[in-house]
N, C-alpha and C positions, 0 to 999 in steps of 0.2 A: 502492499499499499504505498502512496507517494500524498506527503502533506496536503496537496490541495484535495485529494480523494478523504484525506483523513476529514478535515474540518466540514465537508460538505457532506460527508456521507449520513443518513438517516438516523442510526442507530449511532451513540458515539462506542467506542471501544480502543482500549489503553494500546499505544502504538507500542514499537518495539521497543527497547531498552537504549538503543545506542542513539534515538531521537528523541525519546519522551524524559519532560522535565516537569516531574510532578509538583516541584517545588521551586522557590525562589531561589534555594542555596545551589541546589545542583544545575540550574540555569545559570549562575552567577560563576557556577565551580568551572561551566563549561566554555563559557563567551570570557573566562579569564586566560583561558589558555590557545585565545585565537591570534593574541600579537604574537607570539613565540611560532606558530604555527606557520603564519603569514612571513616572515620573516624567513622561516625554515626553505622558501620556495623563492623566496628573493626579492620579498615586499624592503623597500627601505623601512626604519621603523617606526618614522613619524609618523607613514600613511598608515602601517600596519594599525598602530594605537588608535588613530581616526575612525579607521573601519569597524575597528572592535568597539570602539565607544557606539557607533555608528548600529552595531548590532544590540548593542547591550541597551540600547534605547527602546528597540523595538521588542527587543524579548522583555523587556523590565514591563513596558504595557501591557504585554499578555497578565500581566501579576496586577499592577496596580489598578486596571479597572476592571479586576472581574474578579475578586474577593467576595464569595457571596454569589457570584451572577452567572457560573458556570453553568450553559444548557446539560450537563452530563458530565461528563471527562474534566475533571480541574487540570492547570497547568498548560505546555506549550509543545509543540513538536517543535525541533532545534534543529538542522541538520544541515552541517558545514560542509562542503566537498571543497577542498585543497586540493589544487595541481598546479605544478609548474605555469601552466598553459593558463589556467583560467581557476577564479573563487564563484563556487557558488552557494549562496545560503536562502535556505526556507524557514519560515517561524510560520508558527499557523496556532490559535485556541479556538477554543469551542466558548467561548464568551458572550457578551452582550454586543457587543459591535460597537463601532464611533457613535453612531446616531444616537444609538439609547445613554451612552456615556455622557456624550453633549448636551444630550437633552436636562440633564441634572441643574444646567447653570445658562441653558437656552433653551426653555422649556416651549417657544413656539419652533422651534428648528423642527422640520419635520419631512426634508427632504435629503436622503440618504449623501448623493451627491454633494450637493450644498455642506452636509455636516465634513465630508471627506475634504472640501477645497479648504474648510474653516481648519482642520485639525491641520493641514499639510500648510496653509501660507496666515498663520495667526498663533501668538502663543496665549494657547487656550488647554486648559484642561476641563476633563469633568468631574476632577476632584476639587474642584473651589468649594470653599474659600483659601484651600490650601494653594501654595505657591511652589512649587514641585518639579522635579522632572526637567528634563531637554524640552522635551517637544517633538512631536513629526515635524514641525520648521529645522529642527535641528538638523533631523534627517537627511532631509533637502540638501538642508546647506553643505551637509559632509560630505553628499555623495559630490554637489558641485567640484568639491575640492578633490576628488580622486580621481587621476587619468584612467580612461579606460573601461566607463561603467558603460558596460554594452545596454544590460537593462533593468528597470525598478519596476517593478507589479506592487501595486496594493490594495487589497478588497477587502470591504466590508460591506454588510449587509448588502445590497444589488447597488453599490456604486463601485467601476473598478477606476482607479489612476494608475496610469502606464505611461513609460518612458523607453524609448528606445536611441541610443547612442548619444543621446546628449539629453540634459535635465534642466528645464527650462521653463522655470518656476512663472515669470510672465505670461506663458501660454497655457495656464493652466488647466483652462477650458475644456484646450482641445485635446488634451489627453487624459479628460473625465469621460465615461460614458456607465450606460446604466447595464444592469446584466441580469441576470437570474439570482436570486440571492441567494448567502452560503450562509452555515451556521455560526458565524463568528469573525475573525480575520486572518485574511494569509496575505502573507510578504512573501517577494522572490527578488535576491539583486543577484548579477549577474557582473562578473569583471574579467574580462580577458589579461593577460599576461601584463601585470609593469612595467 
């Protein structure tokens, strides 16, 4: 089973242990290994640290916004394929999604595409009034600084954000589309050799 199939399956099942992070401490332990793994395949240390922080933000959101809100399986799917010629990361959770999370602070927000746009272009959190986290805007800013990002996909509810070859947030509307709804969030990043 792959991450997208897992997040979209009608019945939640616990993924294979290589990819399953049932708790934050397990997820953090896995993301903390990323910089050394990236450096081992030729990444400069500064880019390895930046990409790891980006992945940590995505993985952390799986827990920050879903405590007590899981549809069935708590935790997240975190898979990192690290090769000399490419790095691909998959992150998914079967939680409440961006729209429901943001509705806690923006009660009139009803459109999943608008919710995804706000999440990636504004410093906003579904955990207000807490002022914490870097937000998904940090993810975009970080990916813009990393060379050879071939694709970035983020799906929540029935909204999909996808970039290929370049991440130009000024034209975010042209990268958003409505799709069949999924049961949580899903993200995928592909970076060719640095």
